BALUM-945305 format. One record per atom (N, C-alpha, C): atom name; residue number from 1; z, x, y; residue in three letters. Coordinates in Angstrom, 3 decimals. Each point is the difference from the previous one (the first is absolute). Layout:
N
CA | NUM | Z | X | Y | ALA
...
end
This chain:
153
N | 1 | 68.542 | 114.006 | 334.270 | MET
CA | 1 | 0.021 | 1.250 | 0.721 | MET
C | 1 | -1.354 | 0.670 | -0.145 | MET
N | 2 | -0.518 | 0.508 | 1.076 | THR
CA | 2 | -1.291 | 0.677 | -0.040 | THR
C | 2 | 0.179 | 1.414 | -0.545 | THR
N | 3 | -1.099 | 0.593 | -0.426 | SER
CA | 3 | 0.072 | 1.379 | -0.498 | SER
C | 3 | 0.391 | 0.953 | 1.125 | SER
N | 4 | -0.372 | -0.326 | 1.224 | LYS
CA | 4 | 0.392 | 0.837 | 1.146 | LYS
C | 4 | 1.511 | -0.048 | 0.198 | LYS
N | 5 | 0.589 | -1.181 | -0.120 | GLN
CA | 5 | 1.446 | -0.130 | 0.155 | GLN
C | 5 | 0.739 | 0.721 | -1.128 | GLN
N | 6 | -0.508 | -0.138 | -1.214 | ARG
CA | 6 | 0.632 | 0.696 | -1.129 | ARG
C | 6 | -0.059 | 1.506 | 0.210 | ARG
N | 7 | -1.142 | 0.491 | 0.454 | ALA
CA | 7 | -0.154 | 1.437 | 0.266 | ALA
C | 7 | 0.974 | 0.452 | 1.088 | ALA
N | 8 | 0.230 | -0.846 | 0.988 | GLU
CA | 8 | 0.938 | 0.308 | 1.076 | GLU
C | 8 | 1.425 | 0.143 | -0.551 | GLU
N | 9 | 0.383 | -0.929 | -0.868 | VAL
CA | 9 | 1.334 | 0.053 | -0.605 | VAL
C | 9 | 0.125 | 1.236 | -0.888 | VAL
N | 10 | -1.012 | 0.263 | -0.818 | GLU
CA | 10 | 0.032 | 1.172 | -0.878 | GLU
C | 10 | 0.067 | 1.287 | 0.814 | GLU
N | 11 | -0.735 | 0.058 | 1.113 | ALA
CA | 11 | 0.026 | 1.203 | 0.851 | ALA
C | 11 | 1.386 | 0.235 | 0.578 | ALA
N | 12 | 0.749 | -1.066 | 0.238 | ALA
CA | 12 | 1.359 | 0.147 | 0.529 | ALA
C | 12 | 0.984 | 0.379 | -1.098 | ALA
N | 13 | -0.138 | -0.601 | -1.176 | VAL
CA | 13 | 0.996 | 0.131 | -1.058 | VAL
C | 13 | -0.208 | 1.221 | -0.896 | VAL
N | 14 | -1.232 | 0.300 | -0.367 | LYS
CA | 14 | -0.259 | 1.053 | -0.993 | LYS
C | 14 | 0.586 | 1.357 | 0.393 | LYS
N | 15 | -0.186 | 0.472 | 1.235 | PRO
CA | 15 | 0.592 | 1.297 | 0.349 | PRO
C | 15 | 1.530 | 0.007 | -0.112 | PRO
N | 16 | 0.631 | -1.110 | 0.347 | ALA
CA | 16 | 1.461 | -0.095 | -0.095 | ALA
C | 16 | 0.451 | 0.064 | -1.461 | ALA
N | 17 | -0.716 | -0.694 | -0.870 | VAL
CA | 17 | 0.316 | 0.004 | -1.432 | VAL
C | 17 | -0.181 | 1.406 | -0.565 | VAL
N | 18 | -1.090 | 0.669 | 0.364 | GLU
CA | 18 | -0.273 | 1.346 | -0.506 | GLU
C | 18 | 1.015 | 1.016 | 0.533 | GLU
N | 19 | 0.407 | -0.135 | 1.271 | ARG
CA | 19 | 1.030 | 0.897 | 0.536 | ARG
C | 19 | 1.323 | -0.149 | -0.745 | ARG
N | 20 | 0.263 | -1.203 | -0.495 | ALA
CA | 20 | 1.222 | -0.250 | -0.767 | ALA
C | 20 | -0.120 | 0.531 | -1.436 | ALA
N | 21 | -1.215 | 0.464 | -0.376 | GLY
CA | 21 | -0.190 | 0.617 | -1.316 | GLY
C | 21 | -0.522 | -0.926 | -1.079 | GLY
N | 22 | -0.677 | -1.063 | 0.390 | PHE
CA | 22 | -0.482 | -0.983 | -0.966 | PHE
C | 22 | -1.486 | -0.269 | 0.184 | PHE
N | 23 | -0.606 | -0.598 | -1.033 | ASP
CA | 23 | -1.389 | -0.442 | 0.061 | ASP
C | 23 | -0.014 | -1.487 | 0.299 | ASP
N | 24 | -0.871 | -0.408 | 0.906 | LEU
CA | 24 | -0.202 | -1.417 | 0.282 | LEU
C | 24 | -0.918 | -0.545 | -1.087 | LEU
N | 25 | 0.535 | -0.843 | -0.882 | GLU
CA | 25 | -0.761 | -0.520 | -1.136 | GLU
C | 25 | -0.590 | -1.375 | 0.266 | GLU
N | 26 | 0.533 | -0.700 | 0.980 | GLY
CA | 26 | -0.520 | -1.327 | 0.299 | GLY
C | 26 | 0.523 | -0.487 | 1.332 | GLY
N | 27 | -0.790 | -0.821 | 0.669 | LEU
CA | 27 | 0.380 | -0.562 | 1.292 | LEU
C | 27 | -0.668 | -1.356 | 0.139 | LEU
N | 28 | 0.815 | -1.016 | 0.263 | THR
CA | 28 | -0.545 | -1.316 | 0.304 | THR
C | 28 | 0.714 | -0.551 | 1.225 | THR
N | 29 | -0.733 | -0.731 | 0.791 | VAL
CA | 29 | 0.573 | -0.701 | 1.148 | VAL
C | 29 | -0.503 | -1.432 | -0.083 | VAL
N | 30 | 0.940 | -0.931 | -0.076 | THR
CA | 30 | -0.361 | -1.409 | -0.081 | THR
C | 30 | 0.769 | -0.784 | 1.055 | THR
N | 31 | -0.587 | -1.066 | 0.440 | LYS
CA | 31 | 0.636 | -0.860 | 0.991 | LYS
C | 31 | 0.840 | -1.025 | -0.750 | LYS
N | 32 | 1.272 | -0.086 | 0.362 | VAL
CA | 32 | 0.925 | -0.949 | -0.599 | VAL
C | 32 | 0.628 | -0.778 | 1.147 | VAL
N | 33 | -0.522 | -1.181 | 0.255 | GLY
CA | 33 | 0.446 | -0.768 | 1.164 | GLY
C | 33 | -0.408 | 0.741 | 1.267 | GLY
N | 34 | 0.965 | 0.265 | 0.858 | ARG
CA | 34 | -0.277 | 0.724 | 1.247 | ARG
C | 34 | 0.193 | 1.506 | -0.142 | ARG
N | 35 | 0.484 | 0.415 | -1.148 | ARG
CA | 35 | 0.300 | 1.413 | -0.219 | ARG
C | 35 | -1.073 | 0.654 | -0.874 | ARG
N | 36 | -0.027 | 1.305 | 0.048 | LEU
CA | 36 | -0.831 | 0.777 | -0.906 | LEU
C | 36 | 0.911 | 0.605 | -1.057 | LEU
N | 37 | -0.461 | 0.037 | -1.238 | LEU
CA | 37 | 0.718 | 0.631 | -1.092 | LEU
C | 37 | -0.755 | 1.270 | -0.368 | LEU
N | 38 | 0.648 | 1.137 | 0.208 | VAL
CA | 38 | -0.600 | 1.301 | -0.323 | VAL
C | 38 | 0.646 | 0.491 | -1.284 | VAL
N | 39 | -0.811 | 0.154 | -1.040 | ARG
CA | 39 | 0.490 | 0.505 | -1.297 | ARG
C | 39 | -0.593 | 1.380 | -0.236 | ARG
N | 40 | 0.879 | 0.949 | -0.264 | ILE
CA | 40 | -0.400 | 1.377 | -0.233 | ILE
C | 40 | 0.465 | 0.415 | -1.387 | ILE
N | 41 | -0.892 | 0.585 | -0.792 | LEU
CA | 41 | 0.351 | 0.569 | -1.296 | LEU
C | 41 | -0.072 | 1.509 | 0.117 | LEU
N | 42 | 1.061 | 0.679 | -0.419 | VAL
CA | 42 | 0.054 | 1.463 | 0.066 | VAL
C | 42 | 0.382 | 0.559 | -1.364 | VAL
N | 43 | -0.411 | 1.234 | -0.242 | ASP
CA | 43 | 0.345 | 0.678 | -1.242 | ASP
C | 43 | 0.015 | 1.493 | 0.252 | ASP
N | 44 | 0.555 | 0.746 | -0.951 | SER
CA | 44 | -0.009 | 1.459 | 0.072 | SER
C | 44 | 0.073 | 0.547 | -1.420 | SER
N | 45 | -0.221 | 1.290 | -0.142 | ASP
CA | 45 | 0.079 | 0.626 | -1.315 | ASP
C | 45 | 1.403 | -0.092 | -0.580 | ASP
N | 46 | 1.007 | -0.155 | 0.847 | ASN
CA | 46 | 1.387 | -0.101 | -0.463 | ASN
C | 46 | 0.478 | -1.438 | -0.113 | ASN
N | 47 | -0.901 | -0.956 | 0.154 | GLY
CA | 47 | 0.383 | -1.398 | -0.027 | GLY
C | 47 | 0.572 | -0.429 | 1.340 | GLY
N | 48 | 0.527 | -1.195 | 0.045 | VAL
CA | 48 | 0.539 | -0.564 | 1.234 | VAL
C | 48 | 1.309 | -0.704 | -0.341 | VAL
N | 49 | 1.055 | 0.306 | 0.755 | ASN
CA | 49 | 1.257 | -0.709 | -0.191 | ASN
C | 49 | 0.344 | -0.783 | 1.269 | ASN
N | 50 | 1.124 | -0.683 | 0.005 | LEU
CA | 50 | 0.359 | -0.838 | 1.147 | LEU
C | 50 | 0.222 | 0.806 | 1.277 | LEU
N | 51 | 0.551 | 1.197 | -0.126 | ASP
CA | 51 | 0.169 | 0.848 | 1.185 | ASP
C | 51 | -1.361 | 0.363 | 0.595 | ASP
N | 52 | -0.965 | 0.272 | -0.879 | ASP
CA | 52 | -1.356 | 0.318 | 0.458 | ASP
C | 52 | -0.615 | -1.193 | 0.729 | ASP
N | 53 | 0.215 | -1.191 | -0.533 | ILE
CA | 53 | -0.526 | -1.217 | 0.623 | ILE
C | 53 | 0.570 | -0.143 | 1.412 | ILE
N | 54 | 1.288 | 0.292 | 0.152 | ALA
CA | 54 | 0.637 | -0.093 | 1.323 | ALA
C | 54 | -0.612 | 1.003 | 0.973 | ALA
N | 55 | -0.250 | 1.220 | -0.470 | VAL
CA | 55 | -0.602 | 1.033 | 0.849 | VAL
C | 55 | -1.393 | -0.436 | 0.448 | VAL
N | 56 | -0.801 | -0.480 | -0.937 | VAL
CA | 56 | -1.360 | -0.428 | 0.326 | VAL
C | 56 | 0.029 | -1.221 | 0.915 | VAL
N | 57 | 0.915 | -0.923 | -0.239 | SER
CA | 57 | 0.107 | -1.193 | 0.849 | SER
C | 57 | 0.269 | 0.386 | 1.446 | SER
N | 58 | 0.930 | 0.921 | 0.203 | LYS
CA | 58 | 0.305 | 0.461 | 1.359 | LYS
C | 58 | -1.204 | 0.648 | 0.652 | LYS
N | 59 | -0.668 | 0.890 | -0.758 | ALA
CA | 59 | -1.153 | 0.719 | 0.544 | ALA
C | 59 | -1.147 | -0.953 | 0.326 | ALA
N | 60 | -0.286 | -0.928 | -0.915 | ALA
CA | 60 | -1.102 | -0.946 | 0.217 | ALA
C | 60 | 0.321 | -0.955 | 1.146 | ALA
N | 61 | 1.246 | -0.450 | 0.075 | SER
CA | 61 | 0.406 | -0.902 | 1.081 | SER
C | 61 | -0.142 | 0.684 | 1.354 | SER
N | 62 | 0.431 | 1.257 | 0.082 | ALA
CA | 62 | -0.131 | 0.746 | 1.255 | ALA
C | 62 | -1.472 | 0.161 | 0.371 | ALA
N | 63 | -0.846 | 0.280 | -0.982 | ALA
CA | 63 | -1.431 | 0.171 | 0.265 | ALA
C | 63 | -0.626 | -1.310 | 0.478 | ALA
N | 64 | 0.388 | -1.111 | -0.611 | LEU
CA | 64 | -0.537 | -1.294 | 0.415 | LEU
C | 64 | 0.510 | -0.385 | 1.387 | LEU
N | 65 | 1.265 | 0.288 | 0.273 | ASP
CA | 65 | 0.551 | -0.293 | 1.327 | ASP
C | 65 | -0.698 | 0.827 | 1.078 | ASP
N | 66 | -0.309 | 1.248 | -0.335 | GLU
CA | 66 | -0.721 | 0.862 | 0.952 | GLU
C | 66 | -1.403 | -0.552 | 0.235 | GLU
N | 67 | -0.666 | -0.427 | -1.057 | ALA
CA | 67 | -1.339 | -0.588 | 0.135 | ALA
C | 67 | 0.075 | -1.307 | 0.789 | ALA
N | 68 | 1.096 | -0.724 | -0.167 | ASP
CA | 68 | 0.233 | -1.254 | 0.724 | ASP
C | 68 | -0.001 | 0.256 | 1.506 | ASP
N | 69 | 0.579 | 1.110 | 0.410 | GLY
CA | 69 | 0.090 | 0.330 | 1.420 | GLY
C | 69 | -1.329 | 0.342 | 0.637 | GLY
N | 70 | -1.007 | 0.266 | -0.806 | THR
CA | 70 | -1.318 | 0.346 | 0.535 | THR
C | 70 | -0.938 | -1.206 | 0.042 | THR
N | 71 | 0.549 | -1.199 | -0.246 | GLY
CA | 71 | -0.820 | -1.211 | 0.082 | GLY
C | 71 | -0.794 | -0.286 | -1.243 | GLY
N | 72 | 0.421 | 0.516 | -1.144 | GLY
CA | 72 | -0.717 | -0.213 | -1.246 | GLY
C | 72 | 0.259 | -1.367 | -0.605 | GLY
N | 73 | -0.253 | -0.096 | -1.286 | LEU
CA | 73 | 0.095 | -1.248 | -0.748 | LEU
C | 73 | 1.360 | -0.659 | 0.141 | LEU
N | 74 | 1.066 | 0.773 | 0.067 | PHE
CA | 74 | 1.344 | -0.549 | 0.005 | PHE
C | 74 | 0.548 | -0.251 | 1.408 | PHE
N | 75 | -0.800 | 0.236 | 1.002 | ALA
CA | 75 | 0.466 | -0.200 | 1.378 | ALA
C | 75 | 0.295 | -1.465 | 0.288 | ALA
N | 76 | -0.703 | -0.904 | -0.676 | GLU
CA | 76 | 0.169 | -1.425 | 0.284 | GLU
C | 76 | 0.614 | -0.775 | -1.152 | GLU
N | 77 | 0.328 | 0.660 | -1.121 | ALA
CA | 77 | 0.538 | -0.711 | -1.154 | ALA
C | 77 | 1.173 | 0.762 | -0.598 | ALA
N | 78 | 1.016 | -0.737 | -0.391 | ALA
CA | 78 | 1.118 | 0.595 | -0.723 | ALA
C | 78 | -0.456 | 0.288 | -1.426 | ALA
N | 79 | 0.660 | 0.957 | -0.650 | TYR
CA | 79 | -0.393 | 0.321 | -1.364 | TYR
C | 79 | 1.227 | 0.240 | -0.864 | TYR
N | 80 | -0.185 | -0.185 | -1.288 | THR
CA | 80 | 0.990 | 0.341 | -1.007 | THR
C | 80 | -0.598 | 1.118 | -0.833 | THR
N | 81 | 0.775 | 1.046 | -0.236 | LEU
CA | 81 | -0.463 | 1.153 | -0.758 | LEU
C | 81 | 0.656 | 0.010 | -1.371 | LEU
N | 82 | -0.811 | 0.106 | -1.051 | GLU
CA | 82 | 0.496 | 0.149 | -1.363 | GLU
C | 82 | -0.554 | 1.302 | -0.558 | GLU
N | 83 | 0.872 | 0.832 | -0.522 | VAL
CA | 83 | -0.413 | 1.265 | -0.608 | VAL
C | 83 | 0.480 | 0.002 | -1.442 | VAL
N | 84 | -0.886 | 0.347 | -0.927 | SER
CA | 84 | 0.369 | 0.068 | -1.411 | SER
C | 84 | -0.878 | 1.021 | -0.703 | SER
N | 85 | 0.297 | 0.208 | -1.270 | SER
CA | 85 | -0.831 | 0.885 | -0.811 | SER
C | 85 | -0.904 | -0.857 | -0.874 | SER
N | 86 | -1.121 | 0.558 | -0.441 | PRO
CA | 86 | -0.896 | -0.779 | -0.862 | PRO
C | 86 | 0.699 | -0.323 | -1.322 | PRO
N | 87 | -0.299 | -1.131 | -0.554 | GLY
CA | 87 | 0.583 | -0.385 | -1.280 | GLY
C | 87 | -0.719 | 0.654 | -1.163 | GLY
N | 88 | 0.505 | -0.257 | -1.168 | ILE
CA | 88 | -0.564 | 0.562 | -1.229 | ILE
C | 88 | -1.421 | -0.510 | -0.233 | ILE
N | 89 | -0.346 | -1.143 | 0.621 | ASP
CA | 89 | -1.315 | -0.590 | -0.224 | ASP
C | 89 | -1.078 | 0.548 | 0.936 | ASP
N | 90 | 0.365 | 0.978 | 0.838 | ARG
CA | 90 | -0.994 | 0.592 | 0.893 | ARG
C | 90 | -1.062 | 0.716 | -0.833 | ARG
N | 91 | -1.265 | -0.223 | 0.268 | PRO
CA | 91 | -1.046 | 0.715 | -0.747 | PRO
C | 91 | 0.005 | 1.489 | 0.336 | PRO
N | 92 | -0.270 | 0.816 | -1.003 | LEU
CA | 92 | -0.085 | 1.443 | 0.182 | LEU
C | 92 | -1.437 | 0.329 | 0.386 | LEU
N | 93 | -0.214 | 0.346 | 1.261 | THR
CA | 93 | -1.356 | 0.224 | 0.492 | THR
C | 93 | -0.198 | 1.374 | 0.629 | THR
N | 94 | 1.068 | 0.639 | 0.417 | GLU
CA | 94 | -0.081 | 1.291 | 0.682 | GLU
C | 94 | 0.599 | 1.086 | -0.892 | GLU
N | 95 | -0.443 | 1.251 | 0.149 | PRO
CA | 95 | 0.605 | 1.081 | -0.794 | PRO
C | 95 | 1.527 | 0.039 | 0.113 | PRO
N | 96 | 0.547 | -0.266 | 1.185 | ARG
CA | 96 | 1.461 | 0.045 | 0.144 | ARG
C | 96 | 0.671 | -1.108 | -0.810 | ARG
N | 97 | -0.657 | -1.149 | -0.185 | HIS
CA | 97 | 0.568 | -1.071 | -0.813 | HIS
C | 97 | 0.131 | 0.448 | -1.454 | HIS
N | 98 | -1.038 | 0.644 | -0.500 | TRP
CA | 98 | 0.011 | 0.482 | -1.382 | TRP
C | 98 | 1.058 | 1.090 | -0.169 | TRP
N | 99 | 0.059 | 0.922 | 0.952 | ARG
CA | 99 | 0.970 | 1.106 | -0.063 | ARG
C | 99 | 1.428 | -0.545 | -0.033 | ARG
N | 100 | 0.272 | -1.039 | 0.762 | ARG
CA | 100 | 1.343 | -0.578 | 0.069 | ARG
C | 100 | 0.359 | -0.795 | -1.251 | ARG
N | 101 | -0.966 | -0.220 | -0.879 | ASN
CA | 101 | 0.257 | -0.766 | -1.213 | ASN
C | 101 | -0.165 | 0.812 | -1.277 | ASN
N | 102 | 0.085 | 1.324 | 0.110 | ILE
CA | 102 | -0.025 | 0.849 | -1.193 | ILE
C | 102 | 1.173 | -0.399 | -0.883 | ILE
N | 103 | -0.290 | -0.170 | -1.274 | GLY
CA | 103 | 1.018 | -0.410 | -0.965 | GLY
C | 103 | -0.010 | -1.491 | -0.295 | GLY
N | 104 | -0.704 | -0.766 | 0.797 | ARG
CA | 104 | -0.038 | -1.451 | -0.196 | ARG
C | 104 | -1.212 | -0.421 | -0.819 | ARG
N | 105 | 0.155 | -1.117 | -0.670 | LEU
CA | 105 | -1.075 | -0.609 | -0.763 | LEU
C | 105 | -0.864 | -0.815 | 0.960 | LEU
N | 106 | -1.318 | 0.196 | -0.049 | VAL
CA | 106 | -0.907 | -0.707 | 0.904 | VAL
C | 106 | -1.183 | -0.575 | -0.776 | VAL
N | 107 | -0.580 | -1.029 | 0.570 | ALA
CA | 107 | -1.258 | -0.563 | -0.505 | ALA
C | 107 | -1.052 | 0.248 | 1.074 | ALA
N | 108 | -1.168 | 0.468 | -0.425 | VAL
CA | 108 | -1.065 | 0.331 | 0.934 | VAL
C | 108 | -1.344 | -0.091 | -0.729 | VAL
N | 109 | -1.052 | -0.242 | 0.743 | HIS
CA | 109 | -1.349 | 0.095 | -0.556 | HIS
C | 109 | -0.534 | 1.389 | 0.300 | HIS
N | 110 | -0.473 | 0.679 | -1.028 | ILE
CA | 110 | -0.727 | 1.256 | 0.175 | ILE
C | 110 | -1.444 | -0.361 | -0.268 | ILE
N | 111 | -0.781 | -0.041 | 1.074 | GLY
CA | 111 | -1.336 | -0.575 | -0.109 | GLY
C | 111 | 0.155 | -1.472 | -0.316 | GLY
N | 112 | -0.599 | -0.452 | -1.074 | GLU
CA | 112 | 0.109 | -1.404 | -0.422 | GLU
C | 112 | 1.096 | -0.206 | -1.041 | GLU
N | 113 | 0.577 | 1.080 | -0.495 | GLU
CA | 113 | 0.957 | -0.081 | -1.107 | GLU
C | 113 | 1.435 | -0.201 | 0.486 | GLU
N | 114 | 0.666 | -1.070 | -0.453 | PRO
CA | 114 | 1.413 | -0.160 | 0.339 | PRO
C | 114 | 0.847 | 0.974 | -0.828 | PRO
N | 115 | 0.918 | 0.690 | 0.664 | VAL
CA | 115 | 0.836 | 1.013 | -0.652 | VAL
C | 115 | 1.443 | -0.217 | 0.441 | VAL
N | 116 | 0.917 | 0.114 | -0.960 | THR
CA | 116 | 1.423 | -0.011 | 0.310 | THR
C | 116 | 0.589 | 1.300 | -0.519 | THR
N | 117 | 0.669 | 0.729 | 0.901 | GLY
CA | 117 | 0.586 | 1.275 | -0.391 | GLY
C | 117 | 1.040 | 0.442 | 1.003 | GLY
N | 118 | 0.690 | 1.071 | -0.336 | ARG
CA | 118 | 1.039 | 0.548 | 0.861 | ARG
C | 118 | -0.597 | 1.092 | 0.882 | ARG
N | 119 | 0.263 | -0.058 | 1.306 | VAL
CA | 119 | -0.486 | 1.024 | 0.926 | VAL
C | 119 | 0.811 | 1.271 | -0.250 | VAL
N | 120 | -0.689 | 1.078 | -0.411 | VAL
CA | 120 | 0.697 | 1.268 | -0.241 | VAL
C | 120 | -0.292 | 1.026 | 1.088 | VAL
N | 121 | -1.069 | -0.209 | 0.757 | ALA
CA | 121 | -0.326 | 0.914 | 1.099 | ALA
C | 121 | -0.921 | -0.710 | 0.976 | ALA
N | 122 | 0.096 | 0.427 | 1.261 | ALA
CA | 122 | -0.891 | -0.527 | 1.043 | ALA
C | 122 | -0.125 | 1.070 | 1.067 | ALA
N | 123 | -1.237 | 0.284 | 0.411 | ASP
CA | 123 | -0.230 | 0.947 | 1.083 | ASP
C | 123 | -1.060 | -0.592 | 0.924 | ASP
N | 124 | -0.568 | 0.790 | 0.869 | GLU
CA | 124 | -0.974 | -0.523 | 0.962 | GLU
C | 124 | -1.345 | -0.375 | -0.638 | GLU
N | 125 | -0.264 | 0.481 | -1.219 | ARG
CA | 125 | -1.269 | -0.301 | -0.673 | ARG
C | 125 | 0.068 | -1.225 | -0.892 | ARG
N | 126 | 1.148 | -0.200 | -0.671 | GLY
CA | 126 | 0.091 | -1.106 | -0.938 | GLY
C | 126 | 1.333 | -0.028 | -0.717 | GLY
N | 127 | 0.017 | -0.742 | -1.108 | ILE
CA | 127 | 1.238 | -0.193 | -0.749 | ILE
C | 127 | -0.183 | 0.414 | -1.451 | ILE
N | 128 | 1.128 | 0.159 | -0.671 | GLU
CA | 128 | 0.003 | 0.213 | -1.435 | GLU
C | 128 | 0.956 | -1.013 | -0.597 | GLU
N | 129 | -0.485 | -0.737 | -0.991 | LEU
CA | 129 | 0.792 | -1.018 | -0.675 | LEU
C | 129 | 0.251 | 0.410 | -1.441 | LEU
N | 130 | 1.136 | -0.413 | -0.521 | GLU
CA | 130 | 0.240 | 0.110 | -1.434 | GLU
C | 130 | -0.254 | -1.386 | -0.575 | GLU
N | 131 | -1.025 | -0.071 | -0.849 | VAL
CA | 131 | -0.418 | -1.273 | -0.590 | VAL
C | 131 | 0.059 | 0.138 | -1.515 | VAL
N | 132 | 0.869 | -0.768 | -0.635 | ASP
CA | 132 | 0.141 | 0.021 | -1.464 | ASP
C | 132 | 0.147 | 1.422 | -0.543 | ASP
N | 133 | 0.828 | 0.810 | 0.637 | GLY
CA | 133 | 0.297 | 1.343 | -0.485 | GLY
C | 133 | -0.989 | 1.082 | 0.388 | GLY
N | 134 | -1.075 | -0.344 | 0.706 | SER
CA | 134 | -0.940 | 1.032 | 0.446 | SER
C | 134 | -0.157 | -0.072 | 1.514 | SER
N | 135 | -0.440 | 1.110 | 0.575 | ARG
CA | 135 | -0.159 | 0.076 | 1.458 | ARG
C | 135 | -1.414 | -0.376 | 0.400 | ARG
N | 136 | -0.074 | -0.693 | 1.127 | ARG
CA | 136 | -1.302 | -0.417 | 0.524 | ARG
C | 136 | -0.011 | 0.219 | 1.509 | ARG
N | 137 | -0.993 | 0.718 | 0.490 | SER
CA | 137 | -0.126 | 0.273 | 1.437 | SER
C | 137 | -1.062 | -0.897 | 0.619 | SER
N | 138 | 0.199 | -0.306 | 1.273 | ALA
CA | 138 | -0.990 | -0.804 | 0.729 | ALA
C | 138 | 0.056 | 0.379 | 1.471 | ALA
N | 139 | -1.166 | 0.105 | 0.610 | ALA
CA | 139 | -0.088 | 0.234 | 1.442 | ALA
C | 139 | 0.240 | -1.326 | 0.716 | ALA
N | 140 | 0.497 | 0.064 | 1.237 | TYR
CA | 140 | 0.278 | -1.226 | 0.749 | TYR
C | 140 | -1.242 | -0.875 | 0.154 | TYR
N | 141 | -1.172 | 0.625 | 0.107 | ALA
CA | 141 | -1.241 | -0.765 | 0.159 | ALA
C | 141 | -0.282 | -0.873 | -1.215 | ALA
N | 142 | 0.553 | 0.354 | -1.169 | GLU
CA | 142 | -0.211 | -0.769 | -1.230 | GLU
C | 142 | 0.986 | -1.151 | -0.144 | GLU
N | 143 | 1.080 | 0.031 | 0.760 | LEU
CA | 143 | 1.107 | -0.935 | -0.196 | LEU
C | 143 | -0.130 | -1.266 | 0.834 | LEU
N | 144 | 0.400 | -1.099 | -0.592 | GLY
CA | 144 | 0.266 | -1.200 | 0.777 | GLY
C | 144 | 1.414 | 0.140 | 0.534 | GLY
N | 145 | 0.515 | -1.039 | 0.620 | SER
CA | 145 | 1.384 | 0.097 | 0.466 | SER
C | 145 | 0.918 | -0.165 | -1.206 | SER
N | 146 | 1.008 | 0.851 | -0.057 | GLY
CA | 146 | 0.948 | -0.038 | -1.108 | GLY
C | 146 | 1.130 | -0.962 | 0.287 | GLY
N | 147 | 0.664 | -0.398 | -1.060 | LYS
CA | 147 | 1.145 | -0.893 | 0.146 | LYS
C | 147 | 1.108 | 0.490 | -0.921 | LYS
N | 148 | 1.168 | 0.234 | 0.583 | VAL
CA | 148 | 1.154 | 0.435 | -0.774 | VAL
C | 148 | 0.411 | -1.130 | -0.932 | VAL
N | 149 | 0.265 | 0.351 | -1.241 | GLN
CA | 149 | 0.430 | -0.969 | -1.011 | GLN
C | 149 | 1.526 | 0.023 | -0.082 | GLN
N | 150 | 0.597 | -1.146 | -0.028 | ILE
CA | 150 | 1.452 | -0.094 | -0.085 | ILE
C | 150 | 0.410 | 0.239 | -1.451 | ILE
N | 151 | 0.933 | 0.931 | -0.176 | GLU
CA | 151 | 0.493 | 0.326 | -1.334 | GLU
C | 151 | 1.468 | -0.402 | -0.090 | GLU
N | 152 | 0.323 | -0.775 | -1.005 | LEU
CA | 152 | 1.383 | -0.370 | -0.249 | LEU
C | 152 | 0.516 | 0.871 | -1.121 | LEU
N | 153 | 1.049 | 0.770 | 0.291 | LYS
CA | 153 | 0.538 | 0.912 | -1.019 | LYS
C | 153 | 1.398 | -0.396 | -0.366 | LYS
end
């Protein structure tokens, strides 16, 4: 898929996802035989449940069908739509990702230093971690992508 085609799909889908109250976290379109497979990842501050997935699926499908009628990418190819939420292994790269993971244990590089700590706060400037009983702040510009650590309790 060309970057122009991907942009066309995103232009059709993103407004529908946002109107439904979610953030578009990922979009891929791949050719599978004669069909196209459209995968959409969505998230929100309140998480995503199966009812939410159904709402987004309907909205995205309607948006793609409407784009289909204008002679776009899907005018000549059938497609399968998959909608899901990002998994636990999604890298934390945006302020909203960090905010949605307050309370979780994460591993991240602050500058060159690897750090593992619990996210205790996140705002538009940066995060605050609890590391070995003390608090440590970092601006987003200092951070690499974070990764949520799985805790078995």
